[in-house]
KOLDODREN-656059 format. One record per residue (C-alpha): residue number from 1; residue in three letters; z, y, x. Coordinates in nm, 3 decimals, padded with zeros to 5 digits, always signed. Layout:
[atom NUM ALA [Z Y X]]
...
***
This chain:
[atom 1 MET [-01.732 +03.152 +05.283]]
[atom 2 ALA [-01.570 +03.170 +04.998]]
[atom 3 ILE [-01.158 +03.142 +04.956]]
[atom 4 ILE [-01.128 +03.187 +04.578]]
[atom 5 GLU [-01.356 +02.951 +04.364]]
[atom 6 ILE [-01.300 +02.991 +03.998]]
[atom 7 ARG [-01.490 +02.691 +03.831]]
[atom 8 ASN [-01.470 +02.668 +03.428]]
[atom 9 LEU [-01.150 +02.787 +03.404]]
[atom 10 THR [-01.021 +02.816 +03.021]]
[atom 11 LYS [-00.643 +02.945 +02.900]]
[atom 12 ARG [-00.592 +02.877 +02.546]]
[atom 13 PHE [-00.232 +02.993 +02.327]]
[atom 14 GLY [-00.298 +02.730 +02.052]]
[atom 15 ARG [-00.657 +02.831 +01.948]]
[atom 16 LEU [-00.628 +03.201 +02.107]]
[atom 17 ALA [-00.814 +03.188 +02.457]]
[atom 18 ALA [-00.702 +03.409 +02.666]]
[atom 19 VAL [-00.978 +03.311 +02.944]]
[atom 20 ASP [-01.264 +03.115 +02.800]]
[atom 21 ASN [-01.480 +02.955 +03.100]]
[atom 22 ILE [-01.505 +03.163 +03.340]]
[atom 23 ASP [-01.681 +03.098 +03.719]]
[atom 24 PHE [-01.635 +03.329 +03.994]]
[atom 25 LEU [-01.614 +03.355 +04.372]]
[atom 26 VAL [-01.427 +03.554 +04.597]]
[atom 27 GLU [-01.552 +03.562 +04.983]]
[atom 28 LYS [-01.312 +03.569 +05.233]]
[atom 29 GLY [-01.239 +03.877 +05.413]]
[atom 30 SER [-01.374 +04.095 +05.060]]
[atom 31 ILE [-01.211 +04.331 +04.852]]
[atom 32 PHE [-01.299 +04.160 +04.486]]
[atom 33 ALA [-01.177 +04.404 +04.188]]
[atom 34 PHE [-01.142 +04.234 +03.807]]
[atom 35 LEU [-01.258 +04.532 +03.579]]
[atom 36 GLY [-01.136 +04.476 +03.276]]
[atom 37 PRO [-00.944 +04.675 +02.866]]
[atom 38 ASN [-00.653 +04.587 +02.753]]
[atom 39 GLY [-00.644 +04.245 +02.636]]
[atom 40 ALA [-00.892 +04.097 +02.845]]
[atom 41 GLY [-00.761 +03.849 +03.027]]
[atom 42 LYS [-00.706 +04.006 +03.375]]
[atom 43 SER [-00.321 +03.910 +03.445]]
[atom 44 THR [-00.379 +03.556 +03.229]]
[atom 45 THR [-00.600 +03.495 +03.530]]
[atom 46 ILE [-00.419 +03.615 +03.825]]
[atom 47 LYS [-00.154 +03.470 +03.668]]
[atom 48 MET [-00.318 +03.098 +03.712]]
[atom 49 MET [-00.491 +03.178 +04.047]]
[atom 50 THR [-00.124 +03.252 +04.152]]
[atom 51 THR [+00.030 +02.938 +03.951]]
[atom 52 VAL [+00.248 +03.135 +03.749]]
[atom 53 LEU [+00.035 +02.972 +03.468]]
[atom 54 PHE [-00.186 +02.689 +03.469]]
[atom 55 PRO [-00.500 +02.648 +03.363]]
[atom 56 SER [-00.582 +02.466 +03.011]]
[atom 57 GLU [-00.962 +02.360 +03.134]]
[atom 58 GLY [-01.135 +02.430 +03.481]]
[atom 59 SER [-01.084 +02.456 +03.854]]
[atom 60 ILE [-00.899 +02.657 +04.090]]
[atom 61 LYS [-00.949 +02.647 +04.445]]
[atom 62 ILE [-00.750 +02.922 +04.664]]
[atom 63 ASN [-00.816 +02.891 +05.045]]
[atom 64 GLY [-00.923 +02.537 +05.041]]
[atom 65 PHE [-00.613 +02.412 +04.818]]
[atom 66 ASP [-00.627 +02.284 +04.466]]
[atom 67 ILE [-00.392 +02.487 +04.198]]
[atom 68 LEU [-00.270 +02.101 +04.031]]
[atom 69 LYS [-00.276 +01.917 +04.330]]
[atom 70 GLN [-00.182 +02.157 +04.601]]
[atom 71 LYS [+00.003 +02.512 +04.525]]
[atom 72 ASN [+00.300 +02.475 +04.725]]
[atom 73 GLU [+00.035 +02.498 +05.013]]
[atom 74 ILE [-00.111 +02.844 +04.728]]
[atom 75 ARG [+00.175 +02.993 +04.746]]
[atom 76 LYS [+00.208 +03.007 +05.124]]
[atom 77 SER [-00.179 +03.146 +05.165]]
[atom 78 ILE [-00.104 +03.429 +04.905]]
[atom 79 GLY [+00.105 +03.763 +04.826]]
[atom 80 VAL [+00.161 +03.915 +04.498]]
[atom 81 ILE [+00.186 +04.208 +04.342]]
[atom 82 PHE [+00.263 +04.206 +03.987]]
[atom 83 GLN [+00.177 +04.473 +03.729]]
[atom 84 ASP [+00.585 +04.505 +03.647]]
[atom 85 HIS [+00.822 +04.545 +03.988]]
[atom 86 THR [+00.984 +04.226 +04.077]]
[atom 87 VAL [+01.261 +04.348 +04.339]]
[atom 88 ASP [+01.597 +04.355 +04.296]]
[atom 89 ASN [+01.736 +04.660 +04.218]]
[atom 90 GLU [+02.098 +04.571 +04.323]]
[atom 91 LEU [+02.022 +04.532 +04.714]]
[atom 92 THR [+01.886 +04.715 +04.978]]
[atom 93 ALA [+01.525 +04.772 +05.107]]
[atom 94 TYR [+01.602 +04.561 +05.338]]
[atom 95 GLU [+01.783 +04.278 +05.249]]
[atom 96 ASN [+01.484 +04.265 +04.962]]
[atom 97 LEU [+01.262 +04.158 +05.296]]
[atom 98 TYR [+01.512 +03.908 +05.387]]
[atom 99 TYR [+01.558 +03.698 +05.146]]
[atom 100 HIS [+01.171 +03.689 +05.097]]
[atom 101 ALA [+01.201 +03.571 +05.456]]
[atom 102 VAL [+01.410 +03.304 +05.394]]
[atom 103 LEU [+01.245 +03.148 +05.095]]
[atom 104 TYR [+00.915 +03.132 +05.355]]
[atom 105 SER [+01.091 +02.957 +05.626]]
[atom 106 ILE [+00.989 +03.305 +05.850]]
[atom 107 PRO [+01.231 +03.235 +06.183]]
[atom 108 LYS [+01.544 +03.359 +06.205]]
[atom 109 LYS [+01.447 +03.526 +06.536]]
[atom 110 GLN [+01.111 +03.695 +06.449]]
[atom 111 ARG [+01.307 +03.802 +06.091]]
[atom 112 LYS [+01.448 +04.135 +06.162]]
[atom 113 LYS [+01.174 +04.278 +06.393]]
[atom 114 LYS [+00.879 +04.144 +06.087]]
[atom 115 ILE [+01.074 +04.330 +05.845]]
[atom 116 GLU [+01.092 +04.619 +06.032]]
[atom 117 SER [+00.806 +04.627 +06.148]]
[atom 118 LEU [+00.656 +04.616 +05.791]]
[atom 119 LEU [+00.887 +04.885 +05.619]]
[atom 120 SER [+00.764 +05.117 +05.931]]
[atom 121 TYR [+00.409 +05.046 +05.821]]
[atom 122 VAL [+00.486 +05.145 +05.428]]
[atom 123 GLY [+00.710 +05.410 +05.518]]
[atom 124 LEU [+01.028 +05.324 +05.438]]
[atom 125 LEU [+01.179 +05.204 +05.756]]
[atom 126 GLU [+01.452 +05.467 +05.724]]
[atom 127 ARG [+01.515 +05.421 +05.403]]
[atom 128 LYS [+01.577 +05.002 +05.495]]
[atom 129 ASP [+01.976 +05.041 +05.395]]
[atom 130 ASP [+01.938 +05.238 +05.105]]
[atom 131 PHE [+01.935 +04.992 +04.759]]
[atom 132 LEU [+01.641 +05.020 +04.523]]
[atom 133 LYS [+01.780 +05.127 +04.209]]
[atom 134 ASN [+01.784 +05.476 +04.371]]
[atom 135 PHE [+01.446 +05.459 +04.476]]
[atom 136 SER [+01.155 +05.540 +04.271]]
[atom 137 GLY [+00.891 +05.338 +04.102]]
[atom 138 GLY [+00.660 +05.485 +04.419]]
[atom 139 MET [+00.843 +05.380 +04.697]]
[atom 140 LYS [+00.961 +05.006 +04.515]]
[atom 141 ARG [+00.588 +04.908 +04.504]]
[atom 142 ARG [+00.546 +05.005 +04.897]]
[atom 143 VAL [+00.875 +04.770 +04.917]]
[atom 144 GLU [+00.652 +04.501 +04.722]]
[atom 145 ILE [+00.321 +04.525 +04.972]]
[atom 146 ALA [+00.606 +04.465 +05.220]]
[atom 147 ARG [+00.744 +04.179 +05.111]]
[atom 148 GLY [+00.417 +04.070 +04.961]]
[atom 149 LEU [+00.289 +04.090 +05.344]]
[atom 150 LEU [+00.576 +03.905 +05.514]]
[atom 151 HIS [+00.543 +03.583 +05.567]]
[atom 152 SER [+00.096 +03.660 +05.654]]
[atom 153 PRO [-00.063 +03.537 +05.389]]
[atom 154 LYS [-00.491 +03.517 +05.370]]
[atom 155 ILE [-00.486 +03.677 +05.033]]
[atom 156 LEU [-00.314 +03.959 +04.877]]
[atom 157 PHE [-00.333 +03.972 +04.554]]
[atom 158 LEU [-00.245 +04.262 +04.338]]
[atom 159 ASP [-00.232 +04.331 +03.944]]
[atom 160 GLU [-00.279 +04.700 +03.812]]
[atom 161 PRO [-00.092 +04.804 +04.134]]
[atom 162 THR [-00.129 +05.200 +04.072]]
[atom 163 LEU [-00.017 +05.166 +03.676]]
[atom 164 GLY [+00.188 +05.495 +03.644]]
[atom 165 LEU [+00.234 +05.561 +03.971]]
[atom 166 ASP [+00.135 +05.953 +04.080]]
[atom 167 VAL [-00.179 +06.068 +04.269]]
[atom 168 GLN [-00.016 +06.103 +04.592]]
[atom 169 THR [+00.134 +05.701 +04.590]]
[atom 170 ARG [-00.192 +05.596 +04.446]]
[atom 171 ALA [-00.409 +05.688 +04.747]]
[atom 172 PHE [-00.105 +05.610 +05.021]]
[atom 173 LEU [-00.151 +05.202 +04.844]]
[atom 174 TRP [-00.519 +05.237 +04.851]]
[atom 175 GLU [-00.510 +05.357 +05.184]]
[atom 176 HIS [-00.303 +05.069 +05.288]]
[atom 177 ILE [-00.491 +04.811 +05.104]]
[atom 178 ARG [-00.802 +04.928 +05.288]]
[atom 179 ARG [-00.623 +04.914 +05.632]]
[atom 180 ILE [-00.483 +04.538 +05.560]]
[atom 181 ASN [-00.769 +04.437 +05.459]]
[atom 182 LYS [-01.011 +04.559 +05.775]]
[atom 183 GLU [-00.720 +04.549 +06.010]]
[atom 184 GLU [-00.569 +04.186 +05.904]]
[atom 185 GLY [-00.842 +04.076 +05.728]]
[atom 186 ILE [-00.646 +03.999 +05.468]]
[atom 187 THR [-00.894 +03.913 +05.135]]
[atom 188 ILE [-00.774 +04.153 +04.828]]
[atom 189 PHE [-00.814 +04.065 +04.422]]
[atom 190 PHE [-00.650 +04.337 +04.142]]
[atom 191 THR [-00.719 +04.389 +03.866]]
[atom 192 THR [-00.768 +04.747 +03.683]]
[atom 193 HIS [-00.884 +04.965 +03.390]]
[atom 194 ASN [-01.001 +05.208 +03.650]]
[atom 195 MET [-01.306 +05.311 +03.699]]
[atom 196 ASP [-01.255 +05.510 +03.974]]
[atom 197 GLU [-01.073 +05.254 +04.201]]
[atom 198 ALA [-01.251 +04.994 +04.100]]
[atom 199 GLU [-01.627 +05.168 +04.235]]
[atom 200 LYS [-01.442 +05.295 +04.550]]
[atom 201 ILE [-01.187 +05.039 +04.672]]
[atom 202 ALA [-01.410 +04.673 +04.518]]
[atom 203 LYS [-01.725 +04.614 +04.778]]
[atom 204 LYS [-01.783 +04.365 +04.460]]
[atom 205 ILE [-01.624 +04.378 +04.072]]
[atom 206 ALA [-01.677 +04.129 +03.784]]
[atom 207 ILE [-01.585 +04.285 +03.411]]
[atom 208 ILE [-01.420 +04.081 +03.203]]
[atom 209 ASP [-01.375 +04.170 +02.837]]
[atom 210 LYS [-01.211 +03.869 +02.545]]
[atom 211 GLY [-01.132 +03.669 +02.854]]
[atom 212 ARG [-01.506 +03.578 +02.925]]
[atom 213 ILE [-01.671 +03.770 +03.269]]
[atom 214 LEU [-01.991 +03.993 +03.145]]
[atom 215 VAL [-02.120 +04.073 +03.498]]
[atom 216 THR [-02.028 +04.035 +03.856]]
[atom 217 GLY [-02.158 +04.215 +04.104]]
[atom 218 THR [-02.161 +04.545 +04.335]]
[atom 219 SER [-02.117 +04.867 +04.121]]
[atom 220 ASP [-02.470 +04.935 +04.234]]
[atom 221 ASP [-02.579 +04.584 +04.097]]
[atom 222 ILE [-02.372 +04.658 +03.752]]
[atom 223 LYS [-02.551 +04.990 +03.706]]
[atom 224 LYS [-02.911 +04.783 +03.740]]
[atom 225 LYS [-02.842 +04.552 +03.524]]
[atom 226 THR [-02.685 +04.779 +03.239]]
[atom 227 ARG [-02.988 +04.972 +03.312]]
[atom 228 THR [-02.712 +05.287 +03.324]]
[atom 229 ARG [-02.597 +05.595 +03.557]]
[atom 230 SER [-02.274 +05.486 +03.603]]
[atom 231 LEU [-01.993 +05.235 +03.583]]
[atom 232 GLU [-01.831 +05.360 +03.339]]
[atom 233 ASP [-02.122 +05.407 +03.109]]
[atom 234 ALA [-02.173 +05.030 +03.206]]
[atom 235 PHE [-01.828 +04.918 +03.117]]
[atom 236 LEU [-01.901 +05.097 +02.781]]
[atom 237 LYS [-02.220 +04.943 +02.709]]
[atom 238 LEU [-02.077 +04.537 +02.777]]
[atom 239 THR [-01.711 +04.632 +02.671]]
[atom 240 GLY [-01.779 +04.847 +02.373]]
[atom 241 ARG [-01.663 +05.232 +02.300]]
[atom 242 GLY [-01.410 +05.115 +02.052]]
[atom 243 ILE [-00.971 +05.176 +02.086]]
[atom 244 ARG [-00.816 +04.929 +02.257]]
[atom 245 GLU [-00.488 +04.830 +02.052]]
[atom 246 GLU [-00.303 +04.550 +02.211]]
[atom 247 PRO [-00.127 +04.546 +02.474]]
[atom 248 ALA [-00.326 +04.444 +02.812]]
[atom 249 ASP [-00.255 +04.057 +02.853]]
[atom 250 ASN [+00.108 +04.066 +02.680]]
[atom 251 LEU [+00.168 +03.614 +02.702]]
[atom 252 GLU [+00.478 +03.675 +02.494]]
[atom 253 MET [+00.245 +03.849 +02.237]]
[atom 254 MET [+00.044 +03.522 +02.214]]
[atom 255 ARG [+00.326 +03.298 +02.229]]
[atom 256 LYS [+00.478 +03.420 +01.921]]
[atom 257 ARG [+00.151 +03.420 +01.756]]
[atom 258 PHE [+00.097 +03.063 +01.869]]
[atom 259 ARG [+00.453 +02.983 +01.712]]
[atom 260 ARG [+00.354 +03.144 +01.356]]
***
């Protein structure tokens, strides 16, 4: 059963098609990776699926809800961890989660227990009253994971979640993502340009470049389809070996180009 259904999805900024007529399905309870180089369209796609952007064409259904008609229902169904930190550095870890609990109408009697349970889950309960401006990047990411799970979402979206994190923090994050998926049955959708992450974590991978999906399947499926021995070789065969200078899905840059 598909919990994410994408049909003929396109996003244009002027003449530039950041996402160009893509189709894919994500099965309920699975871990799905969007793998692509810089500027491929990964973040633009995830922003459409999480209601930050609306499509130019095509349809998006998340947990059975239509992006254009039922965006509030979609927002209740998803947790989101974006590439850049979105926590408030002037609040404590507890306060960051508390305001999210209020926003999502979690009953007052349940808030404290749920917040403390999730902070414990990500190893930060003892730091609950510390301000996030004193946290490392990895600790902030763990707060964001706890916050994203607070309202019990059906799907957790992660956009380049390990970018800039050290090895230990990356390992911690993926350990918890696997645990969330296995124990809670939460569907995981993440974007990455890291071959190793996609192959080890995801059950299914879509390689995207220049706004188009080039191939979808398991790592073994992709290697067979491209007649290569490794996912890295398949990736390079499909996307080329040229160095990409363009920052990943820089929407502001696209908008500036459009305004010229």
